[in-house]
TORKOLSE-663861 format. One line per 10 residues: number of its first residue (from 1); for each residue x, y, z of N, C-alpha, C, O, CB. Coordinates in nm, 4 decimals. Glycine has a CB too. Layout:
NUM) X/Y/Z/X/Y/Z/X/Y/Z/X/Y/Z/X/Y/Z; ...
//
This chain:
1) 3.2858/-4.1157/-1.7454/3.2451/-3.9913/-1.8055/3.0932/-3.9763/-1.8044/3.0424/-3.8650/-1.7905/3.2980/-3.9822/-1.9467; 3.0208/-4.0861/-1.8187/2.8752/-4.0806/-1.8197/2.8224/-4.0333/-1.6851/2.7252/-3.9579/-1.6799/2.8165/-4.2177/-1.8546; 2.8860/-4.0773/-1.5747/2.8428/-4.0328/-1.4420/2.8661/-3.8838/-1.4241/2.7828/-3.8145/-1.3656/2.9162/-4.1107/-1.3327; 2.9771/-3.8345/-1.4732/3.0061/-3.6921/-1.4665/2.8992/-3.6116/-1.5385/2.8551/-3.5078/-1.4890/3.1435/-3.6626/-1.5261; 2.8581/-3.6583/-1.6533/2.7565/-3.5890/-1.7305/2.6231/-3.5924/-1.6576/2.5499/-3.4935/-1.6557/2.7430/-3.6509/-1.8695; 2.5919/-3.7069/-1.5978/2.4643/-3.7194/-1.5264/2.4616/-3.6250/-1.4054/2.3609/-3.5587/-1.3807/2.4413/-3.8665/-1.4809; 2.5702/-3.6191/-1.3316/2.5729/-3.5302/-1.2157/2.5732/-3.3844/-1.2597/2.5169/-3.2978/-1.1927/2.6956/-3.5596/-1.1282; 2.6368/-3.3588/-1.3720/2.6377/-3.2226/-1.4255/2.4959/-3.1798/-1.4651/2.4548/-3.0673/-1.4368/2.7330/-3.2128/-1.5472; 2.4214/-3.2695/-1.5305/2.2844/-3.2405/-1.5716/2.1974/-3.2180/-1.4486/2.1140/-3.1275/-1.4475/2.2274/-3.3551/-1.6583; 2.2159/-3.2991/-1.3458/2.1384/-3.2849/-1.2224/2.1694/-3.1509/-1.1551/2.0794/-3.0817/-1.1075/2.1684/-3.4019/-1.1257
11) 2.2968/-3.1161/-1.1520/2.3363/-2.9889/-1.0903/2.2797/-2.8713/-1.1695/2.2317/-2.7747/-1.1102/2.4902/-2.9781/-1.0814; 2.2847/-2.8782/-1.3011/2.2288/-2.7714/-1.3840/2.0789/-2.7556/-1.3615/2.0276/-2.6441/-1.3525/2.2565/-2.7989/-1.5313; 2.0093/-2.8689/-1.3525/1.8646/-2.8643/-1.3304/1.8340/-2.8016/-1.1945/1.7413/-2.7215/-1.1823/1.8033/-3.0062/-1.3395; 1.9116/-2.8380/-1.0925/1.8901/-2.7819/-0.9591/1.9176/-2.6311/-0.9596/1.8452/-2.5536/-0.8973/1.9804/-2.8529/-0.8552; 2.0223/-2.5914/-1.0302/2.0556/-2.4495/-1.0384/1.9440/-2.3720/-1.1088/1.9043/-2.2650/-1.0626/2.1894/-2.4298/-1.1125; 1.8943/-2.4245/-1.2178/1.7869/-2.3574/-1.2913/1.6608/-2.3461/-1.2063/1.5927/-2.2436/-1.2100/1.7559/-2.4327/-1.4212; 1.6293/-2.4503/-1.1298/1.5135/-2.4460/-1.0400/1.5312/-2.3348/-0.9370/1.4396/-2.2563/-0.9125/1.4936/-2.5824/-0.9692; 1.6497/-2.3291/-0.8772/1.6775/-2.2280/-0.7755/1.6727/-2.0882/-0.8364/1.6180/-1.9956/-0.7765/1.8146/-2.2531/-0.7105; 1.7296/-2.0737/-0.9543/1.7306/-1.9436/-1.0212/1.5884/-1.8991/-1.0553/1.5541/-1.7822/-1.0375/1.8165/-1.9495/-1.1488; 1.5065/-1.9906/-1.1035/1.3674/-1.9585/-1.1369/1.2902/-1.9159/-1.0124/1.2143/-1.8190/-1.0155/1.2987/-2.0793/-1.2030
21) 1.3102/-1.9887/-0.9035/1.2421/-1.9535/-0.7785/1.2850/-1.8152/-0.7302/1.2025/-1.7372/-0.6826/1.2710/-2.0587/-0.6700; 1.4118/-1.7857/-0.7425/1.4628/-1.6559/-0.6990/1.4044/-1.5442/-0.7841/1.3629/-1.4411/-0.7310/1.6159/-1.6532/-0.7058; 1.4007/-1.5635/-0.9156/1.3446/-1.4614/-1.0036/1.1963/-1.4400/-0.9767/1.1484/-1.3265/-0.9781/1.3660/-1.4998/-1.1494; 1.1238/-1.5480/-0.9522/0.9808/-1.5387/-0.9219/0.9593/-1.4634/-0.7908/0.8722/-1.3769/-0.7817/0.9174/-1.6795/-0.9140; 1.0386/-1.4966/-0.6905/1.0274/-1.4301/-0.5601/1.0556/-1.2807/-0.5739/0.9841/-1.1982/-0.5169/1.1247/-1.4936/-0.4578; 1.1590/-1.2459/-0.6492/1.1926/-1.1040/-0.6686/1.0814/-1.0301/-0.7418/1.0515/-0.9152/-0.7094/1.3241/-1.0902/-0.7465; 1.0196/-1.0953/-0.8405/0.9109/-1.0309/-0.9151/0.7914/-1.0065/-0.8235/0.7309/-0.8994/-0.8274/0.8687/-1.1173/-1.0364; 0.7576/-1.1050/-0.7415/0.6441/-1.0919/-0.6496/0.6709/-0.9810/-0.5480/0.5822/-0.9009/-0.5184/0.6169/-1.2259/-0.5769; 0.7926/-0.9763/-0.4949/0.8264/-0.8715/-0.3983/0.8204/-0.7338/-0.4630/0.7757/-0.6376/-0.4005/0.9659/-0.8959/-0.3393; 0.8645/-0.7240/-0.5856/0.8596/-0.5966/-0.6570/0.7146/-0.5527/-0.6789/0.6814/-0.4358/-0.6589/0.9332/-0.6077/-0.7921
31) 0.6292/-0.6450/-0.7196/0.4876/-0.6128/-0.7398/0.4218/-0.5705/-0.6091/0.3427/-0.4762/-0.6061/0.4133/-0.7329/-0.7994; 0.4549/-0.6407/-0.5015/0.3993/-0.6084/-0.3703/0.4424/-0.4687/-0.3272/0.3617/-0.3924/-0.2742/0.4430/-0.7125/-0.2657; 0.5685/-0.4351/-0.3495/0.6187/-0.3029/-0.3133/0.5489/-0.1939/-0.3938/0.5163/-0.0879/-0.3403/0.7701/-0.2955/-0.3348; 0.5261/-0.2196/-0.5207/0.4559/-0.1226/-0.6063/0.3136/-0.1007/-0.5563/0.2663/0.0127/-0.5501/0.4538/-0.1708/-0.7535; 0.2461/-0.2087/-0.5208/0.1092/-0.1990/-0.4693/0.1078/-0.1215/-0.3377/0.0206/-0.0374/-0.3160/0.0479/-0.3399/-0.4495; 0.2040/-0.1497/-0.2502/0.2110/-0.0790/-0.1216/0.2359/0.0700/-0.1407/0.1758/0.1519/-0.0711/0.3210/-0.1389/-0.0342; 0.3232/0.1061/-0.2337/0.3500/0.2473/-0.2597/0.2257/0.3182/-0.3135/0.1967/0.4314/-0.2748/0.4660/0.2620/-0.3588; 0.1527/0.2514/-0.4026/0.0307/0.3113/-0.4576/-0.0732/0.3300/-0.3475/-0.1405/0.4329/-0.3422/-0.0269/0.2238/-0.5714; -0.0864/0.2311/-0.2601/-0.1815/0.2410/-0.1492/-0.1439/0.3541/-0.0548/-0.2302/0.4304/-0.0116/-0.1882/0.1088/-0.0722; -0.0147/0.3654/-0.0224/0.0306/0.4723/0.0673/0.0068/0.6101/0.0064/-0.0327/0.7032/0.0766/0.1790/0.4549/0.0999
41) 0.0306/0.6231/-0.1237/0.0073/0.7515/-0.1910/-0.1412/0.7865/-0.1884/-0.1778/0.9016/-0.1644/0.0587/0.7468/-0.3370; -0.2257/0.6887/-0.2129/-0.3706/0.7124/-0.2123/-0.4182/0.7493/-0.0715/-0.5017/0.8382/-0.0547/-0.4466/0.5872/-0.2635; -0.3648/0.6808/0.0286/-0.4016/0.7102/0.1666/-0.3619/0.8535/0.2035/-0.4394/0.9250/0.2670/-0.3350/0.6097/0.2626; -0.2419/0.8950/0.1638/-0.1965/1.0308/0.1933/-0.2847/1.1336/0.1224/-0.3168/1.2377/0.1797/-0.0493/1.0487/0.1515; -0.3234/1.1053/-0.0007/-0.4095/1.1969/-0.0764/-0.5453/1.2105/-0.0083/-0.5965/1.3211/0.0086/-0.4273/1.1476/-0.2219; -0.6029/1.0970/0.0306/-0.7341/1.1003/0.0959/-0.7278/1.1697/0.2320/-0.8216/1.2397/0.2701/-0.7884/0.9583/0.1126; -0.6187/1.1508/0.3048/-0.6038/1.2164/0.4349/-0.5964/1.3672/0.4165/-0.6575/1.4428/0.4921/-0.4781/1.1650/0.5084; -0.5211/1.4106/0.3156/-0.5106/1.5546/0.2894/-0.6474/1.6129/0.2540/-0.6828/1.7215/0.2999/-0.4099/1.5818/0.1753; -0.7231/1.5416/0.1733/-0.8582/1.5886/0.1380/-0.9488/1.5947/0.2605/-1.0252/1.6897/0.2773/-0.9208/1.4969/0.0315; -0.9399/1.4926/0.3463/-1.0233/1.4902/0.4667/-0.9877/1.6054/0.5592/-1.0766/1.6713/0.6131/-1.0078/1.3566/0.5406
51) -0.8583/1.6304/0.5783/-0.8165/1.7405/0.6652/-0.8607/1.8748/0.6089/-0.9010/1.9639/0.6836/-0.6646/1.7390/0.6839; -0.8532/1.8889/0.4784/-0.8981/2.0125/0.4134/-1.0486/2.0320/0.4337/-1.0942/2.1428/0.4619/-0.8643/2.0099/0.2622; -1.1246/1.9246/0.4195/-1.2697/1.9315/0.4379/-1.3030/1.9672/0.5829/-1.3893/2.0512/0.6084/-1.3362/1.7971/0.3988; -1.2342/1.9029/0.6776/-1.2607/1.9308/0.8183/-1.2279/2.0757/0.8527/-1.3002/2.1386/0.9300/-1.1802/1.8361/0.9071; -1.1202/2.1291/0.7964/-1.0835/2.2678/0.8212/-1.1890/2.3617/0.7648/-1.2236/2.4617/0.8278/-0.9465/2.2990/0.7604; -1.2403/2.3300/0.6460/-1.3457/2.4133/0.5856/-1.4723/2.4081/0.6709/-1.5394/2.5098/0.6883/-1.3768/2.3664/0.4407; -1.5047/2.2923/0.7234/-1.6234/2.2798/0.8090/-1.6054/2.3585/0.9379/-1.6992/2.4230/0.9848/-1.6520/2.1319/0.8411; -1.4840/2.3539/0.9963/-1.4577/2.4305/1.1180/-1.4677/2.5799/1.0912/-1.5221/2.6544/1.1726/-1.3194/2.3962/1.1744; -1.4159/2.6232/0.9785/-1.4224/2.7660/0.9441/-1.5663/2.8085/0.9209/-1.6054/2.9177/0.9621/-1.3376/2.7960/0.8190; -1.6451/2.7253/0.8566/-1.7860/2.7578/0.8332/-1.8621/2.7630/0.9650/-1.9473/2.8496/0.9848/-1.8505/2.6549/0.7384
61) -1.8313/2.6706/1.0544/-1.8996/2.6691/1.1842/-1.8604/2.7918/1.2663/-1.9433/2.8462/1.3392/-1.8661/2.5396/1.2619; -1.7369/2.8352/1.2555/-1.6906/2.9509/1.3321/-1.7519/3.0807/1.2786/-1.7783/3.1728/1.3559/-1.5370/2.9593/1.3282; -1.7743/3.0886/1.1494/-1.8280/3.2117/1.0915/-1.9811/3.2158/1.0959/-2.0409/3.3218/1.0775/-1.7803/3.2263/0.9477; -2.0429/3.1034/1.1196/-2.1894/3.0996/1.1265/-2.2348/3.1603/1.2587/-2.1681/3.1448/1.3609/-2.2428/2.9535/1.1117; -2.3478/3.2291/1.2563/-2.3978/3.2862/1.3822/-2.4370/3.1725/1.4764/-2.4848/3.0679/1.4323/-2.5199/3.3814/1.3566; -2.4165/3.1936/1.6048/-2.4523/3.0883/1.7005/-2.6035/3.0660/1.7022/-2.6817/3.1588/1.6812/-2.4023/3.1244/1.8419; -2.6413/2.9459/1.7268/-2.7837/2.9134/1.7324/-2.8433/2.9722/1.8594/-2.7806/2.9713/1.9654/-2.8065/2.7597/1.7270; -2.9645/3.0229/1.8472/-3.0324/3.0802/1.9617/-3.0756/2.9669/2.0550/-3.1306/2.8653/2.0126/-3.1544/3.1659/1.9171; -3.0487/2.9887/2.1811/-3.0871/2.8862/2.2768/-3.2319/2.9059/2.3172/-3.2765/3.0183/2.3401/-2.9955/2.8891/2.4001; -3.3032/2.7982/2.3256/-3.4433/2.8064/2.3674/-3.4486/2.8034/2.5190/-3.3786/2.7263/2.5847/-3.5279/2.6902/2.3065
71) -3.5313/2.8871/2.5707/-3.5475/2.8867/2.7160/-3.6492/2.7801/2.7511/-3.7524/2.7642/2.6859/-3.5919/3.0268/2.7696; -3.6170/2.7100/2.8537/-3.7069/2.6062/2.9000/-3.8132/2.6662/2.9895/-3.7830/2.7470/3.0774/-3.6302/2.4966/2.9736; -3.9332/2.6282/2.9682/-4.0407/2.6744/3.0548/-4.0702/2.5669/3.1587/-4.0748/2.4475/3.1291/-4.1680/2.7087/2.9725; -4.0895/2.6127/3.2780/-4.1134/2.5186/3.3873/-4.2572/2.5123/3.4226/-4.2954/2.4379/3.5129/-4.0338/2.5552/3.5084
//
C-alpha cells in the first residue's frame, strides 16, 4: 500500500506541474494576443490618419496656383 501511495503522490505532482505549465502557457498566449490586437488597432488608426493627411496635402497642392517657371538666360 505504501508503494501505491508513493506512486500516486508522484503522479499527482507530475499532473500539477503539467497543469501549471499549461495554464501559464495559455496566459502568456492570451496576453500576446491582446498586445497584437492593440498594436494592429493602433497601426490601422495611424494609417487612416496618414492617408487623410496625404489626401489633404494633395487637395491643397491641386488648388494652389502653379509656381511660375523662371526662364533661363543663356
